[in-house]
C-alpha positions as CSV (number, residue, x, y, z in Angstrom):
1,M,-189.0,30.4,-58.2
2,N,-192.4,31.1,-56.7
3,E,-194.0,33.9,-58.7
4,G,-194.9,35.8,-55.5
5,Q,-191.4,35.8,-54.1
6,V,-188.2,37.5,-55.3
7,S,-185.2,35.2,-55.8
8,R,-182.4,35.0,-53.3
9,S,-180.1,36.8,-55.7
10,H,-182.2,39.9,-55.2
11,V,-182.5,39.9,-51.4
12,G,-179.5,42.3,-51.1
13,K,-181.8,44.9,-52.6
14,A,-184.5,46.8,-50.7
15,V,-187.4,49.2,-51.4
16,L,-187.9,52.3,-49.3
17,I,-191.3,54.0,-49.2
18,A,-191.5,57.3,-47.4
19,G,-193.9,60.2,-47.4
20,P,-195.9,62.5,-45.2
21,T,-198.4,61.1,-42.8
22,A,-201.7,59.9,-44.5
23,S,-200.1,59.9,-48.0
24,G,-201.0,56.3,-48.8
25,K,-197.7,54.7,-47.9
26,S,-199.1,51.7,-46.1
27,A,-201.4,50.6,-48.9
28,L,-198.5,50.9,-51.4
29,A,-196.2,48.8,-49.1
30,L,-198.8,46.2,-48.6
31,E,-199.5,45.8,-52.3
32,L,-195.8,45.6,-53.0
33,A,-195.3,42.9,-50.3
34,L,-198.2,40.9,-51.6
35,T,-196.9,41.0,-55.2
36,T,-193.3,40.2,-54.4
37,G,-193.6,38.0,-51.2
38,G,-191.8,40.8,-49.3
39,V,-191.7,41.8,-45.7
40,V,-192.9,45.2,-44.5
41,I,-190.5,46.8,-42.0
42,N,-191.7,49.9,-40.0
43,A,-189.7,53.1,-40.3
44,D,-192.0,55.3,-38.3
45,S,-190.9,56.5,-34.8
46,M,-194.4,56.4,-33.3
47,Q,-195.7,53.2,-34.8
48,V,-193.0,51.3,-32.8
49,Y,-195.0,51.8,-29.6
50,H,-197.3,49.0,-28.5
51,D,-199.7,51.5,-26.7
52,L,-200.4,53.6,-29.9
53,R,-202.0,51.4,-32.5
54,I,-205.1,53.5,-33.4
55,I,-203.7,57.1,-32.9
56,T,-200.7,56.4,-35.1
57,A,-202.7,54.5,-37.8
58,R,-200.6,51.4,-37.5
59,P,-201.5,48.5,-39.9
60,T,-204.5,46.6,-38.7
61,G,-204.3,43.0,-37.4
62,A,-205.9,41.9,-40.7
63,E,-203.3,43.7,-42.7
64,E,-200.5,42.3,-40.6
65,A,-201.9,38.8,-41.2
66,R,-201.7,39.1,-45.0
67,V,-197.9,39.7,-45.2
68,P,-195.1,39.7,-42.6
69,H,-194.7,43.0,-40.7
70,R,-191.7,43.8,-38.5
71,L,-191.0,46.5,-35.9
72,Y,-194.6,47.5,-35.3
73,G,-195.8,47.9,-31.7
74,H,-192.7,46.2,-30.2
75,V,-191.7,49.0,-27.8
76,D,-193.4,50.0,-24.5
77,A,-194.5,53.6,-24.3
78,A,-192.3,54.1,-21.2
79,V,-189.2,53.6,-23.3
80,N,-187.4,56.6,-24.8
81,F,-186.8,54.8,-28.0
82,S,-183.9,56.2,-30.1
83,A,-182.9,56.1,-33.7
84,G,-179.9,54.1,-32.7
85,A,-182.1,51.5,-31.1
86,W,-184.3,51.4,-34.2
87,V,-181.2,50.8,-36.4
88,N,-180.2,47.8,-34.3
89,D,-183.7,46.4,-34.7
90,A,-183.8,47.2,-38.4
91,A,-180.5,45.4,-38.9
92,K,-182.0,42.2,-37.4
93,A,-185.1,42.6,-39.5
94,L,-183.1,43.1,-42.6
95,E,-181.0,40.0,-41.9
96,E,-184.1,37.9,-41.3
97,A,-185.6,39.1,-44.6
98,R,-182.5,38.2,-46.5
99,A,-182.3,34.8,-44.9
100,E,-185.9,34.1,-45.8
101,G,-185.4,35.3,-49.4
102,R,-187.9,38.1,-49.0
103,L,-187.7,41.6,-50.4
104,P,-187.3,44.1,-47.5
105,I,-189.8,47.0,-47.8
106,F,-189.0,49.8,-45.4
107,I,-192.0,52.2,-44.9
108,G,-192.6,55.2,-42.8
109,G,-192.3,58.9,-42.4
110,T,-189.4,59.4,-39.9
111,G,-186.7,61.0,-41.9
112,L,-184.0,60.3,-39.4
113,Y,-184.6,56.6,-39.6
114,F,-184.2,56.6,-43.3
115,K,-181.1,58.7,-43.1
116,A,-179.6,56.3,-40.6
117,L,-180.6,53.4,-42.9
118,T,-178.9,54.9,-46.0
119,A,-176.2,57.2,-44.7
120,G,-175.3,55.7,-41.3
121,L,-175.8,57.0,-37.8
122,S,-173.5,59.0,-35.5
123,V,-172.4,57.2,-32.3
124,V,-173.0,59.5,-29.4
125,P,-172.0,58.1,-26.0
126,P,-174.9,57.4,-23.6
127,I,-176.1,60.5,-21.8
128,P,-176.0,60.2,-18.0
129,T,-179.4,60.1,-16.5
130,E,-178.8,63.0,-14.2
131,I,-177.8,65.3,-17.1
132,R,-180.8,64.3,-19.2
133,D,-183.2,64.8,-16.2
134,D,-181.6,68.1,-15.4
135,V,-182.0,69.4,-19.0
136,R,-185.6,68.3,-19.2
137,A,-186.4,69.9,-15.8
138,R,-184.9,73.2,-17.1
139,L,-186.9,72.9,-20.3
140,E,-190.2,72.5,-18.3
141,R,-189.3,75.2,-15.8
142,N,-187.8,77.9,-18.1
143,G,-189.2,77.1,-21.6
144,V,-187.8,76.2,-24.9
145,E,-186.6,79.7,-25.7
146,A,-184.4,79.8,-22.6
147,L,-183.0,76.4,-23.4
148,H,-182.2,77.5,-26.9
149,A,-180.3,80.5,-25.5
150,E,-178.3,78.1,-23.3
151,L,-177.4,76.0,-26.3
152,A,-176.5,79.1,-28.4
153,A,-174.0,80.0,-25.6
154,R,-172.5,76.5,-25.4
155,D,-172.9,75.3,-29.0
156,P,-173.8,78.1,-31.4
157,R,-173.4,76.0,-34.6
158,A,-176.0,73.5,-33.4
159,A,-178.3,76.2,-32.1
160,E,-178.2,78.0,-35.4
161,R,-179.5,74.9,-37.3
162,L,-182.4,74.1,-35.0
163,N,-185.9,75.5,-35.1
164,L,-186.6,77.7,-32.0
165,R,-189.6,75.6,-31.2
166,D,-188.0,72.2,-31.6
167,R,-188.0,71.2,-27.9
168,T,-186.7,67.6,-28.4
169,R,-183.7,68.4,-30.6
170,I,-182.7,71.5,-28.6
171,A,-182.8,69.4,-25.4
172,R,-180.8,66.6,-27.1
173,A,-178.1,69.0,-28.4
174,L,-177.7,70.6,-25.0
175,E,-177.5,67.1,-23.3
176,V,-174.7,66.1,-25.7
177,I,-172.6,69.2,-25.3
178,E,-173.0,69.0,-21.5
179,A,-172.2,65.3,-21.3
180,T,-169.4,65.1,-23.8
181,G,-168.0,68.6,-24.2
182,R,-168.5,68.2,-28.0
183,S,-171.1,69.4,-30.4
184,L,-173.7,67.0,-31.6
185,L,-172.6,68.2,-35.1
186,D,-169.1,66.8,-34.5
187,W,-170.5,63.5,-33.4
188,H,-172.6,63.3,-36.5
189,Q,-169.4,63.2,-38.6
190,E,-168.3,60.1,-36.8
191,G,-170.7,57.2,-37.2
192,E,-171.5,53.7,-38.2
193,P,-171.8,52.7,-41.9
194,P,-175.3,52.6,-43.4
195,L,-177.3,49.3,-43.4
196,L,-178.1,50.0,-47.1
197,P,-175.2,51.3,-49.1
198,K,-175.7,53.3,-52.3
199,D,-177.2,51.3,-55.2
200,S,-178.6,48.6,-52.8
201,F,-182.1,50.1,-52.7
202,R,-184.9,51.9,-54.6
203,A,-186.5,54.8,-52.7
204,V,-189.7,56.7,-53.2
205,F,-191.3,59.6,-51.5
206,L,-195.0,59.9,-51.9
207,A,-195.9,63.6,-52.5
208,P,-199.6,64.3,-52.7
209,E,-200.9,67.7,-53.5
210,R,-201.1,69.7,-50.2
211,D,-204.8,70.3,-50.3
212,E,-205.5,66.6,-51.0
213,L,-203.1,65.5,-48.3
214,Y,-204.6,67.9,-45.6
215,A,-208.0,66.6,-46.4
216,R,-206.8,63.0,-46.0
217,I,-205.2,64.0,-42.7
218,D,-208.4,65.5,-41.3
219,A,-210.5,62.6,-42.5
220,R,-208.1,60.0,-41.0
221,F,-208.0,61.8,-37.6
222,D,-211.7,61.7,-37.4
223,A,-211.7,58.1,-38.4
224,M,-209.2,57.3,-35.7
225,L,-211.5,58.9,-33.1
226,G,-214.3,56.8,-34.4
227,A,-212.2,53.7,-34.1
228,G,-211.4,54.3,-30.4
229,A,-208.4,56.6,-30.3
230,L,-209.7,58.4,-27.3
231,K,-210.0,55.2,-25.2
232,E,-206.5,54.3,-26.3
233,V,-205.1,57.6,-25.2
234,E,-207.1,57.3,-21.9
235,R,-205.3,54.1,-21.2
236,L,-201.9,55.7,-22.0
237,A,-202.7,58.7,-19.8
238,A,-203.6,56.4,-16.9
239,R,-200.0,55.2,-16.8
240,S,-198.8,58.7,-15.7
241,L,-195.7,58.5,-17.9
242,A,-193.3,61.4,-18.2
243,P,-194.7,64.0,-20.6
244,L,-191.5,64.3,-22.6
245,L,-191.4,60.7,-23.6
246,P,-191.8,60.3,-27.4
247,A,-195.0,58.3,-27.1
248,M,-196.6,61.0,-25.0
249,K,-195.9,63.5,-27.8
250,A,-197.5,61.5,-30.7
251,H,-199.7,63.7,-32.8
252,G,-203.1,64.0,-31.2
253,V,-202.0,62.5,-27.8
254,P,-201.3,65.8,-25.9
255,A,-204.5,67.4,-27.1
256,L,-206.7,64.4,-26.2
257,I,-205.1,64.1,-22.8
258,R,-206.0,67.8,-22.2
259,H,-209.6,66.9,-23.2
260,L,-209.6,63.9,-20.7
261,R,-208.5,66.3,-18.0
262,G,-211.4,68.6,-18.8
263,E,-209.3,71.4,-20.1
264,I,-210.7,71.5,-23.6
265,S,-213.7,69.9,-25.5
266,L,-213.3,66.9,-27.7
267,D,-213.9,69.1,-30.8
268,E,-211.1,71.5,-29.7
269,A,-208.8,68.5,-29.1
270,A,-209.6,67.2,-32.5
271,T,-208.9,70.6,-34.1
272,V,-205.5,70.8,-32.4
273,G,-204.7,67.2,-33.3
274,R,-205.5,67.7,-37.0
275,A,-203.5,71.0,-37.1
276,D,-200.5,69.4,-35.4
277,T,-200.5,66.6,-37.9
278,R,-200.8,69.0,-40.9
279,H,-197.8,71.0,-39.6
280,Y,-195.8,67.8,-39.2
281,A,-196.6,66.8,-42.7
282,K,-195.3,70.1,-43.9
283,R,-192.0,69.5,-42.0
284,Q,-191.7,66.1,-43.5
285,F,-191.8,67.6,-47.1
286,T,-189.0,70.0,-46.1
287,W,-186.8,67.5,-44.3
288,F,-186.9,64.8,-47.1
289,R,-186.3,67.4,-49.8
290,H,-183.1,68.7,-48.1
291,Q,-181.8,65.6,-46.3
292,L,-182.6,62.7,-48.6
293,P,-182.2,63.7,-52.2
294,E,-181.9,60.0,-53.3
295,F,-185.6,59.5,-52.8
296,E,-187.6,59.8,-56.0
297,W,-190.7,62.0,-55.5
298,V,-193.9,60.8,-57.1
299,K,-197.5,62.0,-56.9
300,L,-200.2,59.7,-55.6
301,G,-201.5,59.1,-59.1
302,E,-198.0,57.9,-60.2
303,A,-197.6,55.5,-57.2
304,R,-199.0,52.5,-59.0
305,G,-196.7,53.0,-61.9
306,W,-193.7,53.3,-59.6
307,L,-194.9,50.1,-57.9
308,A,-195.1,48.2,-61.1
309,A,-191.6,49.3,-62.1
310,S,-190.3,48.2,-58.7
311,V,-191.9,44.8,-59.1
312,K,-190.4,44.4,-62.6
313,S,-187.0,45.5,-61.3
314,A,-187.2,42.9,-58.5
315,R,-188.2,40.1,-60.9
316,D,-185.6,41.1,-63.5
317,A,-182.9,41.0,-60.8
318,G,-183.9,37.4,-60.0
């Protein structure tokens, strides 16, 4: 067996690397892939978009050339890409990795993707376009508080579980109850089996100290601006896409679009972008702690030790 590649007897296993934005996940995944001959599979809901390489800190072309990368930049920003669509793509990437005898390394910060991967995904019928458009129009016209009140009247259980400012999930829950007559919570109880059953993977959540993480977030946002993020967002804005599309809500994008429209300065846009990203990181900590207890939490300084253990486990299994 090639030293850099795990044996085919091990390809049923997988490694999952999660963590808040700017926590060092990409470097760890790249190192693991280089050591094991693995393939890096994206599990970040914004890095799927072709239009958003810089502002989402996708791997560089040079990094992608070093080891195989899958599910990065393969979706157009005009697409309302869903967790269900990602699972379908992930299933194909997982099958290809196993066929090639490569260790699948899933990496990202989107908790719902990892939960779908390890616990399965509910199968909600397609929402009619007219219902989705009507809900979004009401959201823009009346605001998120009014939409949450509507949801509370129609589906109080779902409303109680949602953050009052979570525009996307409130709209989604209301769409589902209006289209199907059933709560989204009920649909969640009926779903497809997970792609990775229990004991078929090792999972780690990188958990830097908060002050260190926030400093990394701020520095990375500034670096992205220096690398051309504003031009990237300008090209995206020129497409005049619907503002509620996921790609249009990527951290930093709305604030930079406001700057391009002359509403705020670039410094103000950067301040908003950094703050939004820090708030998102805080939510990631909370979500993974409560929703994915199977992930082992490690500090940044422990990551290399965890990596070494993962490599040994892969080789021992072969």
